[in-house]
C-alpha positions in Angstrom: 0.0 0.0 0.0 1.3 3.4 -1.0 0.3 5.2 2.2 0.7 2.5 4.8 1.5 3.8 8.3 0.7 7.4 7.3 -1.8 9.7 8.7 -3.4 12.1 6.2 -5.6 15.1 6.9 -7.8 16.3 4.0 -9.9 19.5 4.2 -13.0 19.8 2.1 -13.3 16.0 2.2 -17.0 15.9 2.4 -17.5 16.0 -1.3 -15.7 16.2 -4.7 -12.0 16.0 -5.0 -11.6 15.8 -1.2 -14.0 12.9 -0.8 -12.4 10.9 -3.6 -9.0 11.6 -2.2 -10.0 10.5 1.2 -11.4 7.2 -0.1 -8.3 6.6 -2.2 -5.9 7.5 0.6 -7.7 5.1 2.9 -7.7 2.3 0.3 -3.9 2.8 0.1 -3.5 2.3 3.8 -3.6 5.8 5.3 -5.5 6.7 8.5 -7.6 9.6 7.3 -8.8 12.7 9.1 -11.8 13.9 7.1 -12.3 17.7 7.6 -15.2 19.7 6.3 -17.5 22.5 7.4 -20.4 20.3 6.3 -20.8 17.7 9.0 -23.2 15.5 7.0 -21.0 15.3 4.0 -17.9 14.7 6.1 -19.5 11.9 8.1 -20.7 10.3 4.9 -17.1 10.2 3.7 -16.0 8.5 6.9 -18.8 6.0 6.7 -17.8 5.1 3.1 -14.2 4.6 4.2 -15.1 2.5 7.2 -17.6 0.4 5.1 -14.7 -0.4 2.8 -12.5 -1.5 5.7 -10.5 1.7 6.0 -9.7 3.9 9.0 -11.0 7.4 9.3 -12.4 10.0 11.7 -14.4 13.2 11.0 -13.5 16.7 12.3 -15.8 19.6 11.5 -13.8 22.7 10.7 -14.1 26.0 9.0 -10.6 26.4 7.6 -10.9 30.2 7.5 -11.1 30.3 11.4 -7.7 29.9 13.2 -9.1 28.1 16.2 -10.8 25.5 14.1 -7.8 25.0 11.8 -5.6 24.5 14.9 -8.1 22.1 16.4 -8.3 19.9 13.3 -4.5 19.4 13.4 -4.6 18.7 17.1 -7.4 16.1 16.4 -5.2 14.3 13.9 -2.3 14.0 16.4 -4.5 13.1 19.4 -6.4 10.4 17.4 -3.6 8.8 15.4 -0.4 10.1 17.1 1.1 12.0 14.2 0.5 13.8 10.9 2.3 12.8 7.7 0.2 14.2 4.9 -1.6 17.6 4.9 -3.9 18.1 2.0 -5.3 21.7 2.1 -8.1 21.1 -0.4 -11.1 23.0 0.9 -12.3 25.8 -1.3 -15.3 27.7 -2.7 -16.4 29.3 -5.9 -19.1 31.9 -5.4 -21.7 32.3 -8.1 -21.4 36.1 -7.9 -17.6 36.0 -8.6 -17.2 37.8 -11.8 -15.2 40.7 -13.3 -13.1 42.9 -11.1 -15.7 45.6 -12.0 -18.7 43.7 -10.8 -17.6 41.4 -8.0 -18.8 42.6 -4.6 -16.3 43.1 -1.8 -18.0 40.6 0.5 -17.7 37.9 -2.2 -14.0 38.8 -2.6 -13.4 38.6 1.1 -15.2 35.3 1.6 -13.3 33.7 -1.3 -9.9 34.9 -0.2 -10.7 33.8 3.4 -11.6 30.3 2.5 -9.3 29.6 -0.5 -6.2 31.4 0.6 -6.3 32.2 4.3 -7.6 28.6 4.8 -4.5 27.2 3.2 -2.3 29.6 5.2 -3.9 28.5 8.5 -3.7 24.8 7.5 0.1 25.2 7.0 0.6 27.4 10.0 -0.7 24.8 12.3 0.0 21.7 10.3 3.7 22.2 9.6 4.7 21.9 13.3 2.9 18.6 13.3 4.8 17.4 10.2 8.0 18.5 12.0 7.1 16.4 15.0 6.6 13.4 12.7 10.0 13.9 11.1 8.7 15.3 7.8 5.8 14.8 5.4 4.0 16.1 2.4 1.8 19.2 2.0 -0.6 19.3 -1.0 -2.3 22.6 -1.6 -5.1 22.8 -4.1 -4.6 25.7 -6.5 -6.0 25.7 -10.0 -5.0 26.0 -13.6 -6.3 29.5 -13.4 -3.4 30.3 -11.1 -1.1 30.2 -14.1 -3.3 31.6 -16.8 -6.4 33.8 -17.1 -9.8 32.1 -16.8 -12.0 31.9 -19.9 -14.8 33.7 -18.1 -14.3 36.3 -15.4 -13.9 35.0 -11.8 -11.5 37.5 -10.2 -11.7 36.4 -6.6 -11.3 32.7 -7.3 -8.4 33.3 -9.7 -6.6 35.7 -7.3 -7.0 33.3 -4.4 -5.6 30.4 -6.3 -2.7 32.5 -7.5 -1.9 33.3 -3.9 -1.9 29.6 -3.0 0.6 28.9 -5.8 3.0 31.6 -4.6 2.6 30.7 -0.9 3.3 27.0 -1.6 6.5 27.8 -3.4 7.8 29.7 -0.4 6.8 27.0 2.0 8.5 24.4 -0.2 11.8 26.3 -0.1 11.7 27.1 3.6 11.1 23.6 4.9 12.8 21.4 2.4 15.7 20.6 4.6 13.3 19.5 7.3 12.0 16.7 5.1 8.8 18.6 4.4 7.6 18.9 0.8 5.0 21.3 -0.5 3.3 21.2 -3.9 0.4 22.9 -5.6 -2.1 20.6 -7.2 -3.7 22.6 -10.1 -6.8 20.9 -11.5 -8.6 21.9 -14.7 -12.4 22.1 -14.5 -13.8 19.2 -12.6 -17.3 17.7 -13.0 -19.2 18.9 -9.9 -22.8 20.0 -9.3 -21.5 23.6 -8.9 -19.8 23.6 -12.3 -22.9 21.9 -13.9 -24.9 24.9 -12.6 -22.4 27.4 -13.9 -22.5 25.7 -17.3 -26.3 25.6 -17.5 -26.0 28.7 -19.7 -25.1 27.3 -23.1 -23.0 30.3 -24.1 -21.0 30.1 -20.9 -20.5 26.4 -21.3 -19.3 26.8 -24.8 -16.9 29.5 -23.8 -15.3 27.1 -21.3 -15.4 23.8 -23.1 -13.8 25.2 -26.3 -10.5 25.6 -24.4 -10.4 22.0 -23.1 -8.4 19.8 -25.5 -10.0 16.5 -24.5 -13.4 18.0 -24.9 -14.6 16.9 -21.4 -14.3 17.9 -17.8 -12.0 16.1 -15.3 -13.5 13.6 -12.9 -12.7 14.0 -9.2 -11.1 10.5 -9.2 -8.6 11.6 -11.7 -7.5 14.5 -9.5 -7.4 12.2 -6.5 -4.9 10.0 -8.2 -2.6 12.9 -8.8 -3.0 13.8 -5.1 -2.1 10.3 -4.1 1.2 10.5 -6.0 2.1 13.8 -4.2 1.2 12.3 -0.9 3.2 9.1 -1.4 7.0 8.5 -1.1 7.0 8.1 -4.9 7.1 11.9 -5.2 10.0 12.2 -2.7 11.9 14.6 -4.9 8.9 16.6 -6.0 8.9 19.9 -4.2 7.6 23.4 -5.0 5.9 22.0 -8.1 3.0 23.4 -10.0 1.4 20.1 -10.6 -1.1 20.8 -13.5 -3.8 18.2 -14.0 -5.8 20.1 -16.6 -6.1 17.9 -19.7 -3.7 20.2 -21.6 -5.6 23.5 -21.1 -2.5 25.4 -20.1 -0.6 23.9 -23.0 -3.0 24.9 -25.7 -3.1 28.3 -27.4 -6.5 27.6 -28.9 -8.7 24.5 -29.4 -10.7 24.1 -32.6 -14.5 24.5 -32.1 
């Protein structure tokens, strides 16, 4: 098993990429701390892991709140004795996130607080735990829009993910000699209920899909497999990377309609 004897904490694990990663990490032998602000979704993930014979516990946490971020790390150590993998995956995309000219300040602040501050707090409290364990892997979910402009305006989300990318690079450099690796996982558009809703407008869907070389969205399981590689010892010399899992979007100048 690729994560045997490792303890992994995953935020946003109540659905989507986080849930699929939690299921996969547990299947590969990890003891998983499932964190989510949504208690129902988080507990469902734990139930699925346990039904499959894995080990997991749920901790409810709003990653944008320092006390709750600190508590989730403490829960990992108190429950399983250590922390080896920190996957800061929780994030939001607000339906009102649009052009810099139109996006309201409260939407900007909410998005930055969850997507960027949440990763900062996860690292702030999680890195000492990794140090106590003798090292480990940090995976921070950014996005392909951290390296290129989005096809449709989404200024707060794009800015938040760009911040995650820059912050991860600095953390990777600072802690490399303490056997701690940090990498940014940058998915392309992933099939989720939220994205389905955003693409309910045919014009908006076309505007996005025309830029995706394979002509389809990613599945959460595909992103989870990339996260598993970054979590495992197989990626022991991968540090400070911008790990793009975008189907070639960032490589393409234009895709024929």
